[in-house]
NUMITOR-442517 format. One line per field, with one value per residue (C-alpha): residue number from 1; residue in one letter; chain; x, y, z. Coordinates in steps of 0.05 Angstrom, whole numbers, padded with zeros to 5 digits. Example, Ala and Ser with C-alpha at 12.3 -4.5 7.8 and 13.67 -1.06 7.14 Angstrom:
i: [1, 2]
aa: [A, S]
ch: [A, A]
c1: [00246, 00273]
c2: [-00090, -00021]
c3: [00156, 00143]
This chain:
i: [1, 2, 3, 4, 5, 6, 7, 8, 9, 10, 11, 12, 13, 14, 15, 16, 17, 18, 19, 20, 21, 22, 23, 24, 25, 26, 27, 28, 29, 30, 31, 32, 33, 34, 35, 36, 37, 38, 39, 40, 41, 42, 43, 44, 45, 46, 47, 48, 49, 50, 51, 52, 53, 54, 55, 56, 57, 58, 59, 60, 61, 62, 63, 64, 65, 66, 67, 68, 69, 70, 71, 72, 73, 74, 75, 76, 77, 78, 79, 80, 81, 82, 83, 84, 85, 86, 87, 88, 89, 90, 91, 92, 93, 94, 95, 96, 97, 98, 99, 100, 101, 102, 103, 104, 105, 106, 107, 108, 109, 110, 111, 112, 113, 114, 115, 116, 117, 118, 119, 120, 121, 122, 123, 124, 125, 126, 127, 128, 129, 130, 131, 132, 133, 134, 135, 136, 137, 138, 139, 140, 141, 142, 143, 144, 145, 146, 147, 148, 149, 150, 151, 152, 153, 154, 155, 156, 157, 158, 159, 160, 161, 162, 163, 164, 165, 166, 167, 168, 169, 170, 171, 172, 173, 174, 175, 176, 177, 178, 179, 180, 181, 182, 183, 184, 185, 186, 187, 188, 189, 190, 191, 192, 193, 194, 195, 196, 197, 198, 199, 200, 201, 202, 203, 204, 205, 206, 207, 208, 209, 210, 211, 212, 213, 214, 215, 216, 217, 218, 219, 220, 221, 222, 223, 224, 225, 226, 227, 228, 229, 230, 231, 232, 233, 234, 235, 236, 237, 238, 239, 240, 241, 242, 243, 244, 245, 246, 247, 248, 249, 250, 251, 252, 253, 254, 255, 256, 257, 258, 259, 260, 261, 262, 263, 264, 265, 266, 267, 268, 269, 270, 271, 272, 273, 274, 275, 276, 277, 278, 279, 280, 281, 282, 283, 284, 285, 286, 287, 288, 289, 290, 291, 292, 293, 294, 295, 296, 297, 298, 299, 300, 301, 302, 303, 304, 305, 306, 307, 308, 309, 310, 311, 312, 313, 314, 315, 316, 317, 318, 319, 320, 321, 322, 323, 324, 325, 326, 327, 328, 329, 330, 331, 332, 333, 334, 335, 336, 337, 338, 339, 340, 341, 342, 343, 344, 345, 346, 347, 348, 349, 350, 351, 352, 353, 354, 355, 356, 357, 358, 359, 360, 361, 362, 363, 364, 365, 366, 367, 368, 369, 370, 371, 372, 373, 374, 375, 376, 377, 378, 379, 380, 381, 382, 383, 384, 385, 386, 387, 388, 389, 390, 391, 392, 393, 394, 395, 396, 397, 398, 399, 400, 401, 402, 403, 404, 405, 406, 407, 408, 409, 410, 411, 412, 413, 414, 415, 416, 417, 418, 419, 420, 421, 422, 423, 424, 425, 426, 427, 428, 429, 430, 431, 432, 433, 434]
aa: [M, E, L, D, K, K, Y, S, T, I, D, D, K, V, K, P, T, F, F, P, E, H, Q, K, A, L, Y, K, K, L, E, D, K, H, T, T, L, E, L, E, D, E, D, P, L, A, T, R, M, I, L, N, M, G, P, Q, H, P, A, T, H, G, V, L, R, V, V, L, D, L, K, G, E, Q, I, I, K, N, K, L, D, I, G, Y, L, H, R, G, V, E, K, I, A, E, N, K, T, Y, Q, E, F, M, P, Y, T, D, R, M, D, Y, L, S, P, Y, S, N, N, V, A, L, C, L, A, V, E, K, I, A, E, V, D, V, P, E, R, A, T, Y, I, R, M, I, C, C, E, L, A, R, I, S, A, H, L, L, W, L, G, T, K, V, M, D, A, G, A, L, S, F, F, M, W, A, F, R, E, R, E, K, I, Y, D, L, F, D, E, I, A, G, H, R, F, T, V, S, H, S, R, I, G, G, V, A, N, D, F, T, D, D, A, V, A, K, I, K, K, F, I, N, E, F, P, N, E, L, Q, D, W, E, R, L, L, N, K, N, R, I, F, V, D, R, N, E, G, T, G, V, L, T, S, E, D, A, I, K, Y, G, A, S, G, P, T, L, R, G, S, G, I, A, Y, D, V, R, T, F, N, P, Y, M, K, Y, D, E, V, D, F, E, V, P, S, R, V, E, G, D, N, L, A, R, Y, Y, V, R, M, E, E, M, A, E, S, V, R, I, I, R, Q, C, F, E, K, M, P, S, K, G, A, I, R, M, D, D, A, K, K, S, Y, P, S, K, D, E, V, Y, Y, S, M, E, G, M, I, H, D, F, M, M, T, D, T, G, I, C, P, P, E, N, A, E, S, Y, H, S, I, E, A, P, K, G, E, L, G, Y, F, I, Q, S, D, G, T, G, H, P, W, R, V, K, I, N, V, P, S, M, A, N, L, Q, A, M, E, Y, T, L, D, G, E, M, V, A, D, T, V, L, I, I, G, G, F, D, P, V, M, G, E, A, D, K]
ch: [A, A, A, A, A, A, A, A, A, A, A, A, A, A, A, A, A, A, A, A, A, A, A, A, A, A, A, A, A, A, A, A, A, A, A, A, A, A, A, A, A, A, A, A, A, A, A, A, A, A, A, A, A, A, A, A, A, A, A, A, A, A, A, A, A, A, A, A, A, A, A, A, A, A, A, A, A, A, A, A, A, A, A, A, A, A, A, A, A, A, A, A, A, A, A, A, A, A, A, A, A, A, A, A, A, A, A, A, A, A, A, A, A, A, A, A, A, A, A, A, A, A, A, A, A, A, A, A, A, A, A, A, A, A, A, A, A, A, A, A, A, A, A, A, A, A, A, A, A, A, A, A, A, A, A, A, A, A, A, A, A, A, A, A, A, A, A, A, A, A, A, A, A, A, A, A, A, A, A, A, A, A, A, A, A, A, A, A, A, A, A, A, A, A, A, A, A, A, A, A, A, A, A, A, A, A, A, A, A, A, A, A, A, A, A, A, A, A, A, A, A, A, A, A, A, A, A, A, A, A, A, A, A, A, A, A, A, A, A, A, A, A, A, A, A, A, A, A, A, A, A, A, A, A, A, A, A, A, A, A, A, A, A, A, A, A, A, A, A, A, A, A, A, A, A, A, A, A, A, A, A, A, A, A, A, A, A, A, A, A, A, A, A, A, A, A, A, A, A, A, A, A, A, A, A, A, A, A, A, A, A, A, A, A, A, A, A, A, A, A, A, A, A, A, A, A, A, A, A, A, A, A, A, A, A, A, A, A, A, A, A, A, A, A, A, A, A, A, A, A, A, A, A, A, A, A, A, A, A, A, A, A, A, A, A, A, A, A, A, A, A, A, A, A, A, A, A, A, A, A, A, A, A, A, A, A, A, A, A, A, A, A, A, A, A, A, A, A, A, A, A, A, A, A, A, A, A, A, A, A, A, A, A, A, A, A, A, A, A, A, A, A, A, A, A, A, A, A, A, A, A, A, A, A]
c1: [00400, 00341, 00355, 00318, 00272, 00275, 00287, 00283, 00232, 00245, 00248, 00313, 00341, 00313, 00377, 00382, 00387, 00440, 00484, 00489, 00560, 00543, 00527, 00593, 00632, 00591, 00604, 00681, 00682, 00654, 00704, 00763, 00736, 00734, 00801, 00833, 00800, 00838, 00902, 00883, 00916, 00973, 00969, 01040, 01023, 00969, 00913, 00862, 00804, 00749, 00677, 00616, 00557, 00492, 00452, 00430, 00448, 00392, 00396, 00403, 00327, 00321, 00368, 00418, 00490, 00538, 00613, 00660, 00734, 00760, 00828, 00823, 00755, 00744, 00705, 00750, 00702, 00638, 00589, 00518, 00494, 00415, 00374, 00369, 00287, 00282, 00211, 00196, 00136, 00137, 00134, 00079, 00038, 00042, 00006, -00048, -00111, -00100, -00136, -00107, -00042, -00062, -00040, 00025, 00035, 00021, 00089, 00132, 00142, 00109, 00121, 00067, 00020, -00036, 00010, 00027, -00046, -00062, -00002, -00024, -00100, -00081, -00037, -00087, -00142, -00107, -00098, -00166, -00198, -00229, -00264, -00264, -00318, -00297, -00313, -00267, -00213, -00213, -00215, -00154, -00118, -00131, -00105, -00044, -00021, -00039, 00010, 00062, 00062, 00066, 00126, 00162, 00144, 00181, 00238, 00238, 00241, 00290, 00337, 00338, 00348, 00408, 00438, 00431, 00366, 00322, 00259, 00244, 00225, 00177, 00144, 00145, 00114, 00057, 00033, 00040, -00002, -00052, -00048, -00051, -00120, -00147, -00132, -00164, -00231, -00226, -00207, -00212, -00134, -00080, -00023, -00039, -00098, -00111, -00170, -00164, -00200, -00196, -00253, -00251, -00247, -00271, -00317, -00335, -00312, -00352, -00377, -00325, -00270, -00279, -00282, -00220, -00183, -00202, -00181, -00111, -00096, -00122, -00071, -00007, 00017, 00028, 00071, 00111, 00126, 00151, 00200, 00224, 00239, 00272, 00314, 00329, 00372, 00402, 00473, 00487, 00428, 00451, 00529, 00516, 00478, 00505, 00551, 00543, 00521, 00525, 00494, 00499, 00441, 00484, 00495, 00426, 00402, 00463, 00449, 00368, 00353, 00277, 00230, 00258, 00328, 00323, 00289, 00339, 00391, 00361, 00314, 00244, 00214, 00151, 00101, 00041, 00060, 00099, 00050, -00011, -00059, -00121, -00145, -00073, -00079, -00139, -00104, -00056, 00013, 00086, 00139, 00191, 00261, 00332, 00399, 00450, 00444, 00468, 00429, 00404, 00368, 00335, 00314, 00280, 00247, 00215, 00189, 00160, 00125, 00091, 00059, 00040, 00006, -00040, -00054, -00075, -00114, -00156, -00169, -00193, -00245, -00270, -00275, -00299, -00373, -00414, -00446, -00434, -00411, -00344, -00335, -00350, -00416, -00394, -00398, -00346, -00291, -00301, -00324, -00403, -00420, -00429, -00506, -00509, -00470, -00511, -00579, -00580, -00558, -00532, -00478, -00460, -00450, -00408, -00370, -00350, -00330, -00284, -00250, -00238, -00222, -00220, -00216, -00188, -00156, -00144, -00099, -00033, -00048, 00011, 00014, 00063, 00038, 00067, 00057, 00089, 00106, 00132, 00205, 00198, 00167, 00134, 00109, 00077, 00084, 00037, 00034, -00033, -00054, -00125, -00134, -00148, -00073, -00021, 00029, 00083, 00090, 00153, 00153, 00194, 00215, 00246, 00290, 00329, 00345, 00358, 00405, 00446, 00459, 00470, 00522, 00561, 00553, 00584, 00655, 00696, 00654, 00667, 00644, 00609, 00562, 00543, 00477, 00462, 00469, 00429, 00377, 00377, 00366, 00312, 00312, 00262, 00285, 00219, 00213, 00287, 00285, 00223]
c2: [00435, 00423, 00461, 00446, 00510, 00514, 00583, 00608, 00665, 00743, 00733, 00692, 00747, 00716, 00684, 00617, 00557, 00520, 00535, 00484, 00468, 00505, 00568, 00561, 00560, 00627, 00661, 00640, 00664, 00734, 00733, 00725, 00777, 00835, 00814, 00822, 00891, 00913, 00900, 00937, 01002, 01005, 01001, 01001, 00974, 01030, 00987, 01025, 01067, 01101, 01084, 01117, 01072, 01109, 01146, 01143, 01063, 01023, 00968, 01006, 01000, 01078, 01138, 01105, 01128, 01075, 01097, 01043, 01039, 00982, 00944, 00905, 00872, 00875, 00929, 00955, 01005, 01034, 01089, 01096, 01163, 01174, 01239, 01248, 01243, 01302, 01279, 01309, 01268, 01279, 01351, 01348, 01306, 01362, 01414, 01361, 01327, 01260, 01230, 01283, 01253, 01183, 01189, 01213, 01142, 01108, 01137, 01121, 01042, 01052, 00975, 00963, 01025, 00990, 00967, 01045, 01062, 01014, 01031, 01108, 01087, 01037, 01090, 01148, 01101, 01084, 01152, 01176, 01112, 01092, 01023, 00991, 00941, 00865, 00863, 00922, 00891, 00831, 00868, 00906, 00840, 00813, 00871, 00873, 00809, 00821, 00878, 00836, 00784, 00850, 00872, 00807, 00792, 00854, 00839, 00765, 00789, 00843, 00795, 00738, 00794, 00820, 00746, 00745, 00711, 00763, 00720, 00710, 00790, 00784, 00720, 00755, 00813, 00776, 00759, 00828, 00850, 00806, 00835, 00902, 00882, 00860, 00928, 00960, 00923, 00930, 01004, 01032, 01040, 00995, 01022, 01078, 01054, 01100, 01055, 01050, 01101, 01123, 01079, 01024, 01024, 01065, 01013, 00944, 00881, 00868, 00796, 00802, 00821, 00764, 00714, 00746, 00745, 00672, 00651, 00686, 00649, 00584, 00590, 00629, 00575, 00529, 00590, 00597, 00523, 00521, 00583, 00546, 00487, 00530, 00572, 00527, 00475, 00532, 00524, 00597, 00629, 00589, 00602, 00674, 00683, 00627, 00657, 00727, 00787, 00749, 00784, 00743, 00749, 00791, 00843, 00839, 00865, 00910, 00948, 00948, 00905, 00884, 00845, 00786, 00812, 00804, 00733, 00709, 00718, 00671, 00721, 00702, 00768, 00788, 00842, 00801, 00750, 00786, 00848, 00827, 00875, 00873, 00796, 00765, 00733, 00696, 00667, 00608, 00617, 00606, 00659, 00641, 00642, 00620, 00618, 00626, 00699, 00703, 00726, 00656, 00658, 00718, 00691, 00628, 00671, 00714, 00658, 00626, 00686, 00692, 00623, 00642, 00702, 00658, 00616, 00678, 00709, 00642, 00640, 00716, 00698, 00643, 00682, 00748, 00759, 00757, 00828, 00881, 00954, 00975, 01041, 01066, 01100, 01163, 01228, 01265, 01208, 01178, 01197, 01187, 01138, 01172, 01153, 01199, 01249, 01254, 01246, 01281, 01350, 01324, 01275, 01331, 01372, 01316, 01301, 01372, 01375, 01314, 01344, 01411, 01393, 01316, 01275, 01305, 01259, 01285, 01344, 01323, 01247, 01213, 01135, 01091, 01034, 00988, 00934, 00880, 00914, 00872, 00897, 00897, 00940, 01003, 01046, 01116, 01156, 01213, 01273, 01306, 01376, 01369, 01393, 01359, 01363, 01324, 01363, 01316, 01250, 01206, 01147, 01084, 01054, 00985, 01008, 01056, 01001, 00953, 01002, 01003, 00935, 00925, 00985, 00938, 00879, 00908, 00916, 00859, 00833, 00836, 00888, 00846, 00824, 00889, 00895, 00828, 00847, 00905, 00865, 00815, 00871, 00897, 00975, 01025, 01096, 01130, 01111, 01115, 01186, 01202]
c3: [00419, 00464, 00532, 00600, 00616, 00696, 00723, 00788, 00803, 00808, 00884, 00876, 00841, 00771, 00756, 00722, 00762, 00718, 00670, 00607, 00581, 00515, 00555, 00595, 00529, 00506, 00570, 00570, 00501, 00526, 00583, 00537, 00490, 00547, 00570, 00500, 00490, 00556, 00528, 00460, 00483, 00435, 00360, 00335, 00262, 00253, 00241, 00285, 00247, 00260, 00227, 00225, 00212, 00207, 00224, 00150, 00143, 00118, 00170, 00232, 00247, 00243, 00247, 00298, 00288, 00312, 00322, 00311, 00334, 00294, 00296, 00229, 00229, 00303, 00341, 00400, 00421, 00403, 00419, 00396, 00384, 00390, 00385, 00308, 00312, 00357, 00381, 00450, 00454, 00532, 00531, 00469, 00523, 00572, 00520, 00499, 00533, 00552, 00493, 00446, 00459, 00434, 00362, 00384, 00418, 00354, 00329, 00383, 00370, 00305, 00292, 00349, 00348, 00387, 00444, 00453, 00459, 00513, 00558, 00555, 00567, 00623, 00658, 00653, 00677, 00738, 00760, 00741, 00771, 00713, 00701, 00636, 00612, 00604, 00530, 00515, 00559, 00517, 00449, 00475, 00496, 00427, 00389, 00432, 00417, 00345, 00345, 00386, 00327, 00274, 00309, 00309, 00243, 00217, 00259, 00232, 00157, 00165, 00213, 00165, 00110, 00143, 00144, 00066, 00054, 00016, 00001, 00076, 00081, 00036, 00064, 00137, 00107, 00071, 00138, 00167, 00116, 00138, 00205, 00173, 00138, 00207, 00241, 00181, 00202, 00266, 00272, 00201, 00197, 00176, 00220, 00265, 00292, 00355, 00372, 00448, 00487, 00559, 00593, 00531, 00456, 00394, 00372, 00374, 00330, 00278, 00259, 00195, 00242, 00290, 00230, 00197, 00268, 00273, 00205, 00211, 00278, 00252, 00192, 00221, 00264, 00201, 00170, 00236, 00237, 00164, 00179, 00234, 00200, 00147, 00192, 00257, 00215, 00165, 00170, 00149, 00198, 00254, 00246, 00242, 00299, 00348, 00401, 00371, 00414, 00478, 00537, 00605, 00657, 00702, 00646, 00622, 00688, 00698, 00638, 00643, 00586, 00571, 00541, 00494, 00504, 00573, 00570, 00517, 00573, 00616, 00661, 00653, 00669, 00635, 00663, 00639, 00691, 00745, 00746, 00709, 00676, 00638, 00642, 00634, 00699, 00673, 00607, 00606, 00573, 00577, 00578, 00531, 00553, 00535, 00579, 00522, 00519, 00445, 00381, 00364, 00439, 00426, 00356, 00390, 00445, 00394, 00351, 00414, 00437, 00367, 00378, 00449, 00424, 00383, 00446, 00484, 00426, 00423, 00498, 00493, 00450, 00491, 00553, 00518, 00537, 00469, 00480, 00526, 00534, 00503, 00541, 00608, 00612, 00643, 00608, 00657, 00639, 00571, 00505, 00489, 00429, 00363, 00366, 00422, 00393, 00329, 00358, 00427, 00447, 00514, 00477, 00427, 00489, 00524, 00466, 00451, 00531, 00530, 00464, 00494, 00568, 00570, 00634, 00697, 00744, 00818, 00836, 00851, 00839, 00808, 00778, 00733, 00696, 00650, 00598, 00565, 00495, 00441, 00456, 00532, 00584, 00567, 00625, 00629, 00693, 00701, 00748, 00749, 00769, 00772, 00696, 00634, 00616, 00651, 00694, 00672, 00632, 00633, 00590, 00606, 00531, 00525, 00465, 00504, 00555, 00502, 00468, 00532, 00532, 00457, 00465, 00517, 00478, 00407, 00437, 00415, 00363, 00288, 00247, 00200, 00259, 00272, 00234, 00257, 00330, 00325, 00290, 00348, 00402, 00353, 00374, 00336, 00346, 00345, 00421, 00437, 00418, 00449]
């Protein structure tokens, strides 16, 4: 069904300006669901049972434990239990230099390592007042959008597989493998890339890397259109997701939802547009939103986001300088190039000092910087004591916020839809258990 996409701005509390009849029906169903739950205190026939789902369940997107209080097939109450990974990355950050902490960010939302790298770099560069060369900024943007597509491809493959279509998982992973090959060409690693550096990036695009990225963005939209033709009219896929896991715009704000989960509930909020960073204010793209707030709406949002990412990458190549520095030229704030390290004593000394001490932001300074990661707003709050190690690091991760909304949404649903709803919210426990 085609929907009008007019939304108010965040100044008007970012609420949808209208409610289609279809959405009204979904919201009425949601209201009836929670009214029914309030009446489910007694159980004269002893049909209630407690079911543990996870933390080793293969479809919970990591070690997530869902405790379900069931009455027959309906979830009367649920409780999400997290913390099984024991990450402690915020405390680890306080015992590392800023650059040393970079590989740990790869392993938070491990489906989108490059976005995590850039989020940390931008936060450190803000507190330390570091200027990044223009070419390096566009390289970061291109790689962040590739990472967004990669993360959404994993979500798509597993979501359709959760609905019973196994072949689709392989088709989505085939395209994801192509992105892995691109990162291998760019950074020398397929998965945990650690390509960003404070002040820029580790190395420039090669001619082969540029050619391969352009080839991918020329071919990928055709694949995306084929998938949409297959899924958008697939009766099983649509029926399993439509009206499932409804989250109203008011509840999305109330529970702090973020990213596609928030935009799927009618709140067209995207950090790239409301608080632009890097060069996102210089490229033209749409912020996909839907108003229904169900699993199907979140599917449409992510599919449209992948198309918009291709659009952003194309504009980045058009605007990116053909030549230029890829890292700031300041030995006190950024690593020297390998040519300097290998062929000059000063370069070797600077490399050693950056590894041993690192960049030192001003004493008592603090800053917060966020980006629009594939799952929502990812932000770093940093307090500095003037040394090369942060005094405090706090990380605002989207999966934690979305899990809060998901716990509320699961109440009243059918137990058979639990896996589908988890897939629709797309949490990753690597960052939730930070």
